[in-house]
N, C-alpha and C positions, 0 to 999 in steps of 0.2 A: 789790088785783090788778088789778081791771077799766082803772082809771084808768091801769096803768103796760101793760096788754096795747093799752088805745087811744092810748097815748103811741108804742107802735111801729107801730098799723096806721097812723098818722097819719106818722110817717117813713117807712115804705117808698110810702106814697102821694106825697109828698113829693120822694124820691129819685126817683120813678117820672117825675113832671113835669119834675122835672132833667134826666133821661134825656130824654127827649122833646122838650124846649127844645135837648137839644144837637144831637141830631138836625136838626133844624132851620137851628142855626149851622152844622153842617157842610153839609149841604145847601145854602146858602147862598153859602159861599165861594164865586168864582168863577174864580179862577185858579189855585187850588191844587186844589180839589178838581175837577177836569175829568174824570175818569174814577169809577167805581163801587170801586173797589181801595183810591184814597186816599182816598174818603167815608167807607170802612168803616173804614180803618186809623185816619184822623183821630178817628172817632168811637170807635174801641174803646180810642183814648189817653187820650180827655178819660172814659170811665168809668172807665179802671185808675187814672186819676188821683184822682177821684172816691170811688172804693173804698177807695184807698189812705188817703184821709184819715177815711174813714169809720170804717174800719178801725184808724188810730191814737187815732178818738174812741172805739171799742167797747173798745180796751185799757184803754184810761184811766180807765173807767166800769166797766168788769171787775176791773182790779184794787182799787179804792174801794169796791164792793160785798163784793169778798171781804175788805180790812180789816176794813166794818163785819159781813160775817158773822161771822170771827173774835171780834171782839168781844162781839159778841149769842151765840155757839156756837151757831149755827143750821145744821145740814147741808143742809138746801133751798136756803137761799140761797148758799152757798160751792159749791154744785154750779152754780147757776146763773151765777154769777161766773167759773166755771171753764170753762164754756160759752163766755160771753159773752167772753171773752178767747181762745177759741179760734178762734173766728169772726173776734176783730177781726185774729188774726195772718195768719188766711187769707185774709181781704180785703187785706192788706198785700203780701202775697207772690202776688198774685194774676198779675201779670205774667211772674214764675217760672213758675206753676202754665201760662198760656197757652203761653207758648215751650216749656213741657217737654213737654206733649200735640202739640207738632208741628201747628199750626192752620197755618201757612204765611204766618202777617201778623205782622213783628218789633215788638215791643212793647218800648220801651226805658224804665228808668225817668225820663229824664229827657225822656221827649218827653210832646205834649202840652199844652194849656195853661196847665196847673196841676203842671204838673214842673217 
């Protein structure tokens, strides 16, 4: 269990480093990111695209863990797997959540570098 916890911390640290690198990429763009609003919009689009792919990975991981937990009849593992799938779904649908909150920044599903 400690190994799994340390892997999650390592993955979170890696994600934070990637997002920090994307801030530098957005800031380095000269023509398109000329003002702060465009730079923040570009960064938000990149973050949402990264979250979308991490969400897909979490969904696949959660479904796999759920199937293994069903095979072992382990209730705690089933609960953790369902939680992982729900978090994955939330990350995939983050663009819809951001738009529905009315944050004022339009985020499209096909925008960004990875979309």
